[in-house]
N, C-alpha and C positions, 0 to 999 in steps of 0.2 A: 504494499499499499504506500502511495506517495503522500507525504504529510504536506499537503498544500491546500490552497483555498478551494479549489474545485472539489477535492475530496471532502473537505470540511462541510461544504454546502450539500454535497450528496449525503453525507452522514446525517446532517440536520434534517433533510427531507425524509430519510429513513426513520428517524425518531418521530417526526410528525405523523408519518403514515402509521407507525406502530400505535401512537396514541389514538388516532382516529379509528384504528381497528380494535381498540379496547385493551391493548396490552398495558400492563402495569409498568411503572418506571424501572422496576428491577428486572425487566425482561430484556435488557440490553444484551446483544450478542457479544459485546466487548467487555473485557476485564479491566476495571479501573486500577487494579494493582499489577497488571501484566507489564509486558515490555512497552516501549515507547509507542509502537503502533497501536497496541491494545488500549493504552491510556488515551491516545489521540482519538481513537474510534469511540471510546466510551464518552469522553468529554463532549464531542460534537453530536453524538447520538442523543445524549441526555439533554443537551441544549435544545435540540429540535423537539424532543418530547416535552420538555418544560414550556417551550414557546407555544406549542399546540394546546397544552393544558391551560395556559394563561389566556390564550385567545378564546378558548371555549368558556372559561369562567367569566371573562369580560362580556362575551355575547349574552350570557345568561343574566348578568347583573344590570344590563342596560334597561332603564325604565321604559315603560310603554309610552307612546307618543301622547302628548297632552292634547286635550280637547279644547283648550283655551279658557278654562274656568279659573 
């Protein structure tokens, strides 16, 4: 695995997709305590998973449109 921006973005997308599929945060296929490649994969996979979770929570927290009262 090359540790570059393109790989990081791909890993973030993998994490987002995993969240949308209902996978828990601890379902990362990468080891946070492994070698440099595994740590890189874990970091960016989790970043994507967390971003997707935050986006979903923000969407639920938005209030309904006001009727003008």
